[in-house]
LOTOR-930713 format. One record per residue: x, y, z of N, C-alpha, C, O in turn; residue in one letter. Coordinates in steps of 0.05 Angstrom, whole numbers, plus 5000, padded with zeros to 4 digits. Layout:
XYZXYZXYZXYZA/...
//
This chain:
501849785009499650044996501150235001501350335024F/502250304982504650534974502650834988503550955008P/501150884982499551144995498951105025498051315036D/499150815046499150775063496350695071494750655054G/495750675092492950535096491950555129493550635145I/489850495135488450515154487850235162486550095146N/488550145181487549845192486949755214487949905231V/485649565225484949555253485349265254484349105238E/487249185277488148915288485648815310484248955323F/485748615309482648565328483748285334485148145320A/482848245362482847915381480547905388479648095400E/479147725384476347695399477447545419479247385417V/476047615441476347575469474347385481474347235500M/472647445463469947285473466847465457466647715456S/464547245445462747445429462447645437462347805418P/462047795462461648005472464348215479464148445489T/466348105474468448285470470648255456471448035451Q/472148525444474948455427476048735432475148955436V/479048615427481048805437482248875411482648685396R/482749135401483249265380485449455383485449585404V/487849515363489349665359489149715330488049575314K/490650025324489450135306491650325290492550525301V/492250245264494350375259492350595227490550515213W/493750855229492750905211494351145189496051305196E/493451125168495051235147496351485153494651585167R/497951635152499351835163499851955190501252145198G/498351815201499151815235500051595253500251595277A/500651415237501451135242500250995273497851035273G/500950885292499350725307497651055328498651265333Y/495150965337494051145346491750985370490750755366T/491451125387489951035406486950925413486250835435L/485550965390483450915383482750945358484451005342A/480050905350478150995322475650915320475150685314C/473751095326470851015328469650805304468350595304G/470750975284469250845259470450605261468850425266T/473650525258474350325258473450045273473049825264G/473150155304471850005326468949855311468549615307A/467050105305464349965288464849755263463749545261C/466749865245467149665228468649355237468549135224A/469649405260471149165272468348925284468548685291V/466349075284464048955306462548875278461048675281V/462548975253459748895241461348645224460248445216V/464248705222466048485214465648205217465248015202A/465948245250465948035274462347875267461947635263G/460948035268458647945267457447795243455847615247I/458147855218458647765193460047575194459047375183H/462447525204463647265204462847125228464246915232K/461247155245459346955267460246935287459346775303G/463347165295464647095322463347315337464247275360V/462447445339461647665351458347695354456747615337L/457647815381454147855383454248115376456348235371S/451148245375450748425374451448685386451748915376H/451748605409452848825426454948715443454648535460R/457948895433459848865446461449045463460749285462V/463249005476465449165483468249175471469949005469Q/468249455462471249425441473449625464473349855473V/475349385466477249545484480149625467482149485462D/479749875463482750025452484250155476483450215498L/487150205463489350255479487950525490488250525515P/486250795478485450995485482850955506481651135519G/482350695506479250675529477550545511477850495487G/475150465531473550255517470550425508469550615519M/469750265487467750355471465650155467466349945456L/463050175473460949965464459449955443457950155443Q/459049815424458549825400455949595395456049345398I/454049745389451449565388450549615359450349845352E/449849415341448749365318445749245315444649025318S/445149425308441549305309440749165282440649305262N/440148915282439748725262436648845242436448815217Q/434948955255433049085241433649325220433249295195D/434749555230435249755212438149725207438949935196D/439649605209442349605209443349795214445049825196Q/443250005232444450155246446850105264447249875272R/448450305272450450215286451350405307452950575299V/450450405334450450485361453650525365454850335355L/455350715377457550725395456850925416456051155413M/457550755443457750915469459950835470460950635460T/461351115490463551175502464151435512462751625507G/466051435524467151665531467551955519467851965494P/467552165531467952335513470852595524470152745542S/472452605518474452715546476352925521477152835499V/476753145528478453345522481553245526482753215547H/482553205497485653175501487753365498489853355510L/486853595473488853725464486954005459484453995458Y/488554255455487454445444489854595435491954615447E/488954725410491154845398490155135385487855225388G/492055265370490855535355492055555331493955425325H/490955735315491955715288492656065287491056245293F/495656085277496056335272495556385247496856225232K/493456615230494256675206495856865191495956855167L/
//
């Protein structure tokens, strides 16, 4: 992948828990990725190894991902914390 890649590495701990590490194009190893966590759970459901409500453990914290079978929506629940602040000079 000469232009880089976003990829999640997942270890299924049980049908309701998965441990995930994230590598993002342009940033390298990151502490979390909500979109990636959702994708891991949906892929795990399709492979038959995860349930429709899963705890995703990331180095930056824990997320709860729930996939609704009826309307195919994915709900992510987790903490929101302020980590950084920056200012741009124009």
